[in-house]
C-alpha angles and dihedrals in degrees: 000000000000092000088068089061104083119195090187081226077089099043123113108258143151159201155275150358135049118350121224113192107283095208105050093109097035121112100223149314118306112254114251144189121249089249091057093050092047092053103034110015126225119004125242120258120262136189092235109033092165091063100060145039127207108223137149141232117219114223136169122251098022099096132097094279096040090225115160090215093060130073128220136172132262119189118256117186107200118205099194107059092185092064103036096130092053095046095047091048091049093052091047092054103036101028130235113319093230141085121224126177103214102039128031112190108231122243118242092187118054118270110272094033114145127212110230099176146288128244137179123244102181107298092344123094110212112209114203117202140168118219128203115251113279096020127113136189118263120234094256096054096086092050092048088053092046095051094042097048098037090066088077123082116272096015118112102158143013135221129190125221115193127207095344094307130129116295120258124239120301109259124201121209114272107213092198089072094061128095131177122266119258122244117296115302125227109230112177149319111236143158117216122208140172123235110280094016134095119241112257105178136055116218122204107194131207130185096242142015111295142179114226117231096172135358136176132179122191138165118252091266091057097259111147116237110222119211148101126291137189140167117261143169099043088326091291095117135055105212116202126189114191114231092207127051112281122168104229103207134163110278097015104161114237133179110219123187127176150160112204133170127204122219091262090060099255113145130211120192116177145147123212137175107206141162115250116248120212120207132179120236116219100183 
């Protein structure tokens, strides 16, 4: 179930060159929750806006200050609009079903926690979880649940029920615990491939939709890599296809430089030398 919840943190994306508009053939902007728009601004356009919803998960330690006692939003693009409450709650409890090298979303529920379900009791969403023996919920968990689940229509508060026991008190979101997100985060440089095929594209991944102001991709010796690039996967990936033969192998050293801006006007300018990661696509 969690694999249908796509924090396009986890999407397949990629890197470098000139940037034609990514949305010229798209039908319209992706629908979004008020919490998403507050944190990240307007959504990118998509060819099937009825099939997704731009939402967020609120986690500690991911805001501008990095303080573990403050909550901030991470994007969560949900691909089953009829089950958004369930998918968002599952990601909150069990974490994102992805592995990224340069940013690991923190866990608000202890490692090993299992999502058992979420149900509505009036305007309260009751989150049912199972904890591993010897673990307890931290003080910020109820507020993370309240902020995450109250972004959806009809939900005003959240309560947590542990290991089949009675639910705890209903908690309403406390806005004083929130802080804005930092500038866009760099997540990874990867090359997807299908079994029996060689990888063709390089994906430079960011944690949210971005516009690219400048981008450069070079080999470790400084040689520029020519090719074509475009934004993809809700504009969270710069996808680069080399125009000349380049053997994309695990660990290939690449110099990546960029200036990107999110839709709330926050700018990230960075330079990284990283080893390329290959990963097999199964869908």
